[in-house]
Phi, psi and omega in degrees: 000125181265150177232146180284142177293148179296147179291142178286156178304326180295316180293321178298315180296319179295317179297319179296318180295317179298319180298318180296318179297314180297320179296317180297319179295314180297319180295320180296313179294322177296319178295318178301315179296323180294316179296320177297318182297325181262009177055039178279127185283137182245002189278346177226162180280346183212169185271028173221154180234159174296145187239151175294350176273001183297154181288137172271122185227130175281142183301126177294151174057038178254130181259128182260156168296125192241134174274126182231149171253355181213132180302338181286344179289135184280154171295151177284116176230126179290148179270194191295339178265356184091009181266167176245128179211156185272350177224164178306140187243128177255151178294320176282127181287130178300145181300136178078010183261139171266118184253121182244126176252134172254137183219137180162206185261205189294327180296319178284329179296329179114023182292143175275213187278140168286132193304325186293350182263002181301322185304327180283316177194129187267134174229161179296152174263199179071199180253143173295144171300161185304315181297334181270347185278171176300317180300313181294318178297318179298314180298319181297318179296315182297318180293324179291317184280329180230071181294347179281352183242153174260130183241141165240123175246110189251127182265109178255011179286172182197157174304136174066005182294140181250159186303315186292343177285348178290334183293302177295329177298315179296313182296321185285321190228304189301319183297333180283351184255018172053058179290144171267325179227141169233127181235120176256142169228111187220178175144304186292316181290350183261011185304320183294329179297326180280347178261319185264328184079008184228068185300322181288323176293323177299317180295324181303324180293338183265355187302320182297327177299315179295320180296317180297328180296335181275350182293146179293146178303145179248164175297135006268008181299338180284348181275128177298323179298323178296317181296319179294313180299321180299318180290322180295314180298319180296322180288322188274325192240348182261117180276160180304332183272352180266057184244004182087358181272349178051057181289137169226159180244122180276150179283321184269157177290160182302332180299336178263321183280341176240083189295142179295328180298327177292324177296317182300326177294324186266348187306314180303324178293319180294319179299313180296318183292326184286348182301321180294319178299316180296324175298319179297321175300318177299317179298318182294313180295328177297321176297316180299316182294318179300322184270001179071032181257134174282137190229144173225135175245127177244129172277117189295151176287147180220138188294337185266005179297150175287310175272111189206175174292161170293119191281146170286175181298317181289322178297322177294324177294320181294333175299332183266358175279125183242121178273154184298328181295333177287331174290322178289333179233075183299339178298330184302315182293324177294320181295312181296314188289322189234317192293320177303314184286321188279331188218304196293318183300316179295322178294318177298316179299318181297317182293313186290315181290327176299326178282356178092021184241179185262138175234137175225125170269102186292336175295313178292321179297330182290348178296342178282349181282154179286163184290343178261006177279117180274099181275320189256153168254350179191226185282334178205349180279159196241155173283173176297315174299327176296319176300320180291324177300314178294315182299324181296319177296319178295319180295320178302319179295310182298314183294324178297316180293322178293323180296321178289340176059025177071014186296330183270357183269156178216167177070217188292348183265025179272356185299322185299321181298319180295313182295316183295319180292323174299315182297326182295340181270001183278000000 
């Protein structure tokens, strides 16, 4: 009688491992079949998804690289709500204080020059310090003109922020802080809305980008040596044009490279697509009116507008700088060059003024500037004098409303008269 030799430990271990793998495969396929049979959804971790209606929020307590003209100027650091203010900010408004909120994109936030535009004329990057920003300039003008009142000018703008994101932003935070004035300056970041007609759906496509920004740094980003080396390499070897934007400079002016006849073909599509944006403006102004907040909407200046200031040499050069995203979205150049002037600005003015509020097209307003006034640092960001130009228009609006003391207002918009009279006694 023959007997089999005992299995070696290696064979036993291999057989056991194979058995476990086969069991795992069978279990996985069995589970998959079970889930399919009960129609259990596997595409999300929970039965809710992130939405394009979500609030856009700047990271609290984040310090930015700051442009200063005086060492005494503080770095820009967001406070606990993600806003920028020059003094500690409380949710409860101090008695007798006029509180002004600014909302919009990077130009209003205080962004300096985008690096790829340096070859024509160089300006600082980063964020302007508070005194150099639109918010700071506005506060200085208001304090000079009305020293009897206490003002807070709070910057709630942010990089890449779009107009429709102001609604949930206002509902979630700003409305709880008892604003007297809300001033928006938007337009450039909303280009896709005028092309697609679906601003919230457009934002939904970007949500993962926002989610990823909140992720904790991973190796090697956690190494200080990596961060230092990255900055050194960027300074020494990365040119302004090596940014992935594929900048090119056209020989002819935009009036020739962006033909008006092409715009006329697309205009009906732009008109239809912009209807949703205009509705959102109506929704926003309705909120302002309901809450008794004075509101101003400004269409931001853009270097490529058809109706514009007489351009300096560098501003004219920037008109001929074409970014790759504009090649991918040729409608954008048509919208900037023609649609704002031909249709949208007038429609915005009609909507905003019908609601009883102030509208300013800063592109058209800039036509009063001299040809040697440097308004832009690139395609839409502004110089310090440019910030003061915008701030002066905003100040005129605020001061006019304060001067009237709300006497002509009735109903829910009577709050300003009360606040202003309280402030006058301080």
